[in-house]
RORO-377203 format. One record per residue (C-alpha): x, y, z; residue in three letters. Coordinates in steps of 0.25 Angstrom, whole numbers, padded with zeros to 4 digits, always signed. Example, Ala and Ser with C-alpha at 12.3 -4.5 7.8 and 13.67 -1.06 7.14 Angstrom:
% residues 2
+0049-0018+0031ALA
+0055-0004+0029SER
***
This chain:
% residues 365
+0000+0000+0000MET
+0005+0014-0004ARG
+0008+0023+0008PRO
-0001+0034+0009ARG
+0004+0048+0008PRO
+0004+0057+0020SER
+0006+0072+0022PHE
+0018+0075+0031LEU
+0016+0089+0031LEU
+0002+0092+0028LEU
+0000+0102+0039GLY
+0013+0108+0035LEU
+0007+0112+0022ALA
-0002+0122+0028LEU
+0010+0128+0035TRP
+0018+0128+0022ALA
+0007+0134+0014LEU
+0005+0145+0024ALA
+0019+0150+0022TYR
+0017+0149+0007LEU
+0005+0159+0009LEU
+0015+0168+0017TRP
+0024+0169+0005ALA
+0013+0173-0005ARG
+0012+0188-0005PRO
-0002+0188-0011ASP
-0008+0182+0002LEU
-0001+0191+0012LYS
-0014+0198+0015GLY
-0023+0187+0016ALA
-0034+0187+0026THR
-0036+0178+0038GLN
-0039+0164+0035GLY
-0048+0154+0042GLU
-0047+0154+0057GLY
-0054+0154+0071VAL
-0051+0165+0081GLY
-0037+0171+0081LEU
-0030+0159+0075LEU
-0032+0155+0060PRO
-0037+0141+0059GLU
-0038+0130+0048MET
-0043+0116+0047ARG
-0039+0108+0035LEU
-0036+0094+0031VAL
-0022+0092+0025VAL
-0019+0079+0017ALA
-0009+0074+0006ALA
-0013+0067-0006ARG
-0007+0054-0010ASP
-0001+0050-0024ILE
-0008+0043-0035ASN
+0000+0033-0043TYR
-0005+0029-0057CYS
+0006+0019-0060GLY
+0019+0014-0054TYR
+0028+0025-0049HIS
+0018+0035-0056THR
+0012+0045-0047PRO
+0000+0052-0053CYS
+0000+0063-0043GLY
-0007+0066-0030PRO
-0018+0056-0026GLY
-0032+0058-0019SER
-0029+0051-0006ARG
-0026+0060+0006THR
-0023+0049+0016ASP
-0019+0055+0029THR
-0026+0068+0032LEU
-0023+0080+0042LEU
-0033+0088+0048TYR
-0026+0101+0051VAL
-0031+0112+0061LEU
-0022+0124+0061VAL
-0025+0135+0071GLN
-0015+0146+0071GLY
-0001+0140+0073GLY
-0007+0126+0078ARG
-0009+0115+0068ALA
-0017+0102+0072ARG
-0017+0090+0063LEU
-0026+0078+0064ILE
-0021+0067+0055ALA
-0032+0058+0049ILE
-0028+0044+0046PRO
-0030+0041+0031ARG
-0039+0028+0034ASP
-0050+0036+0042THR
-0064+0033+0037TYR
-0072+0045+0032SER
-0087+0044+0029GLU
-0087+0055+0019VAL
-0075+0050+0012ALA
-0081+0036+0012SER
-0068+0029+0016GLY
-0054+0033+0021ARG
-0052+0048+0023ILE
-0040+0048+0014ASN
-0049+0045+0002ALA
-0058+0058+0004ALA
-0049+0067-0004TYR
-0049+0058-0016GLY
-0064+0055-0015ARG
-0069+0070-0013GLY
-0057+0079-0013GLY
-0054+0089-0002ALA
-0068+0091+0001GLY
-0071+0077+0005LEU
-0057+0076+0012LEU
-0061+0088+0021LYS
-0075+0082+0024LYS
-0069+0068+0027ALA
-0059+0075+0037VAL
-0070+0083+0043GLU
-0078+0070+0045GLU
-0067+0062+0051VAL
-0062+0073+0061LEU
-0075+0081+0063GLY
-0068+0094+0061LEU
-0069+0104+0050PRO
-0059+0105+0038VAL
-0058+0118+0031GLU
-0047+0115+0021HIS
-0039+0105+0014HIS
-0025+0104+0010LEU
-0020+0091+0002VAL
-0006+0090-0001LEU
+0002+0081-0010THR
+0014+0072-0006LEU
+0024+0081-0014THR
+0019+0093-0007GLY
+0021+0087+0007ILE
+0035+0083+0003ALA
+0038+0097-0002ARG
+0034+0103+0012LEU
+0042+0093+0019VAL
+0055+0096+0011ASP
+0052+0111+0014ALA
+0054+0109+0029VAL
+0067+0101+0027GLY
+0061+0087+0028GLY
+0057+0080+0041VAL
+0064+0070+0050GLU
+0057+0058+0055VAL
+0061+0046+0064VAL
+0058+0032+0060LEU
+0058+0021+0070GLY
+0059+0010+0059GLN
+0062+0011+0044PRO
+0050+0015+0035MET
+0049+0008+0022ARG
+0039+0007+0011TYR
+0039+0005-0004THR
+0029+0008-0015ASP
+0035+0005-0028ARG
+0023+0009-0036ALA
+0023+0022-0030ALA
+0038+0024-0030GLY
+0037+0026-0015LEU
+0049+0021-0006TYR
+0050+0023+0009ILE
+0062+0018+0015ASP
+0066+0026+0028PHE
+0075+0021+0038PRO
+0073+0021+0053ALA
+0078+0033+0061GLY
+0078+0048+0059ARG
+0075+0053+0045LEU
+0075+0066+0038HIS
+0064+0066+0026LEU
+0063+0075+0015ASP
+0049+0078+0009GLY
+0048+0065+0000GLU
+0053+0056+0011ASP
+0044+0063+0021ALA
+0032+0060+0013VAL
+0036+0045+0012LYS
+0038+0045+0027TYR
+0024+0050+0029MET
+0017+0041+0018ARG
+0022+0028+0025PHE
+0012+0021+0034ARG
+0017+0006+0033HIS
+0020+0005+0048ASP
+0013-0002+0059ALA
+0003+0010+0062PHE
+0001+0014+0047GLY
-0006+0027+0045ASP
-0006+0031+0060TYR
+0009+0032+0061THR
+0010+0039+0048ARG
+0001+0049+0054LEU
+0010+0050+0066ASP
+0022+0052+0057ARG
+0015+0063+0049ILE
+0011+0071+0061LYS
+0025+0070+0067ALA
+0032+0074+0054VAL
+0022+0085+0052LEU
+0025+0091+0066GLY
+0040+0091+0062GLN
+0038+0098+0049VAL
+0029+0109+0054LEU
+0040+0112+0064GLY
+0051+0113+0053LYS
+0041+0122+0045ALA
+0041+0132+0056LYS
+0056+0136+0053ASP
+0056+0148+0044PRO
+0068+0143+0037ARG
+0059+0132+0030ARG
+0049+0142+0026TRP
+0054+0145+0012PRO
+0055+0130+0008ALA
+0041+0128+0014LEU
+0036+0139+0006LEU
+0041+0134-0007MET
+0036+0120-0004ALA
+0022+0126+0000ALA
+0021+0133-0014ARG
+0023+0119-0021GLU
+0014+0112-0011VAL
+0003+0122-0013TRP
+0002+0118-0028LYS
-0001+0104-0025GLU
-0011+0105-0013VAL
-0026+0103-0014ASP
-0032+0113-0004THR
-0043+0123-0001ASP
-0034+0132+0007LEU
-0030+0146+0003SER
-0017+0152+0006LEU
-0024+0164+0012GLU
-0030+0154+0023ALA
-0016+0151+0028LEU
-0012+0165+0030THR
-0017+0166+0045PRO
-0008+0154+0049PHE
+0005+0161+0045LEU
+0008+0168+0058PRO
+0006+0154+0065HIS
+0014+0145+0057LEU
+0028+0147+0063LYS
+0023+0142+0076GLY
+0013+0131+0071ILE
+0011+0119+0080SER
+0006+0106+0076LEU
-0003+0095+0083GLU
-0006+0082+0076ALA
-0014+0070+0079ALA
-0021+0059+0072THR
-0036+0057+0071LEU
-0039+0044+0080PRO
-0046+0033+0072THR
-0051+0019+0073LEU
-0048+0008+0064GLU
-0060+0002+0057ASP
-0057-0008+0046GLY
-0050-0001+0035GLY
-0053+0013+0040TYR
-0050+0022+0052LEU
-0062+0028+0059ARG
-0064+0040+0068VAL
-0071+0038+0081ASP
-0079+0051+0084PRO
-0076+0051+0099ARG
-0061+0048+0098ALA
-0061+0059+0087ARG
-0068+0069+0096SER
-0058+0067+0107GLU
-0046+0067+0098PHE
-0050+0081+0092LEU
-0054+0087+0106ALA
-0040+0084+0110ARG
-0032+0087+0098PHE
-0039+0100+0094LEU
-0041+0105+0108GLY
-0032+0115+0115GLU
-0029+0108+0128SER
-0015+0107+0133LYS
-0010+0104+0147PRO
-0005+0116+0155LEU
+0006+0107+0162TYR
+0014+0096+0157PRO
+0005+0084+0154PRO
+0006+0072+0163GLU
+0011+0062+0152LEU
+0024+0055+0150PRO
+0033+0064+0141LEU
+0044+0059+0132THR
+0054+0068+0126LEU
+0061+0062+0113ARG
+0072+0068+0105GLY
+0087+0069+0103SER
+0096+0071+0115ARG
+0098+0085+0112ARG
+0083+0088+0112ALA
+0080+0081+0124LEU
+0092+0088+0132GLU
+0086+0101+0128ARG
+0072+0098+0131ALA
+0074+0091+0145GLU
+0078+0103+0153PRO
+0066+0111+0149PHE
+0056+0100+0152LEU
+0062+0097+0165ARG
+0062+0112+0168GLY
+0046+0112+0166ILE
+0045+0100+0175GLY
+0041+0089+0164LEU
+0044+0075+0166SER
+0048+0067+0153PHE
+0056+0056+0147ARG
+0068+0059+0137LEU
+0069+0050+0125GLU
+0080+0052+0115GLU
+0075+0049+0101GLY
+0070+0054+0088GLU
+0056+0058+0083GLY
+0048+0069+0076VAL
+0047+0081+0085PRO
+0034+0082+0092GLY
+0025+0079+0104VAL
+0019+0065+0103TYR
+0007+0061+0112THR
-0007+0057+0112LYS
-0011+0067+0123ASP
-0014+0079+0114LEU
-0015+0089+0126GLU
-0001+0085+0132ALA
+0004+0085+0118GLY
+0001+0100+0116ARG
+0008+0103+0129TYR
+0021+0097+0124TYR
+0019+0102+0110ALA
+0019+0116+0115ASP
+0030+0113+0125LEU
+0040+0108+0114PHE
+0034+0115+0102HIS
+0032+0102+0095LEU
+0021+0097+0087PRO
+0010+0088+0094LEU
+0009+0075+0087LEU
-0001+0065+0092SER
+0003+0051+0087PRO
-0005+0039+0084HIS
+0004+0030+0091LEU
+0004+0030+0106PRO
+0013+0039+0114VAL
+0016+0038+0128GLU
+0013+0052+0134GLY
+0020+0063+0126VAL
+0032+0061+0118VAL
+0040+0074+0113VAL
+0049+0072+0102VAL
+0059+0084+0102LEU
+0066+0091+0091GLU
+0081+0088+0089ASP
+0084+0103+0088ALA
+0075+0107+0100LEU
+0078+0121+0103ASP
+0078+0127+0117GLN
+0068+0137+0113ASP
+0058+0127+0109ARG
+0056+0123+0124LEU
***
């Protein structure tokens, strides 16, 4: 079975396109876009199109399946992403939600996401795999850590994935391969966790002004390929918030039912209340805390944390920087403390695990 495409940087596309807007003098005087209260707000579905093949090694262009989807809620400088598994059943799509775009275009895709989540969708942004690769290259690629080799071959599609275990630096093309892979024990679930973790890393790199020129150039090319109902004017109000944008990402809980995944309304309501809520502990949560990172990062973080009275366990190791926990409220506390993305994984996590950046600066704490 051919691995499905994913969208390493789907949320980053919004970031990149906003800076494209900033570079266009004809839009400098645009009026305020959609928003609520004092902060601009936008709710959209972001996805990537797969590739159709009309023959051996012969791609025919972007396909109609969107596979994994992201529901993105942006409020000022805060972005919250809900990953929707590709096999989730949708009544309006008469099957898997990843088929909605091919059966009814962006209109049906938005209706399917609204049905599955019970949340409004205002806009859509559908990217191609080449566009995703361009955005990854624009921020200098990504680093990932593999616990075991990642191998898959699809000769008909000309796809060869062969990554060794350990820390890897991936360019755009290889990052897309890494994100397409779902042939491990937990399939699409671990693929979603990888997407969320790498997305957090790339958003962090995109905040560096030194990367903005390359990001702008990539955004111009990506804009030619996207299917969207967004106007560049609508992105203008988000510009002042982008440099300090924070990310929270989680996966919609589902239940296996034959060949589909189905949403339990009660579990969905509880998940959305926690994830979209604003609650955050005023004091350190009473959960086991593990700090993971290089020896240098741990040595820099330890004095600060002991100084504020935190109890924790140090673990020298590698990983994509972020806060990993099932407890979303506790996660927000530590995400703010360390200025790292909150990434709620599908697989179980004991307490809170904070993966530190190797180049952790003193002023980040």
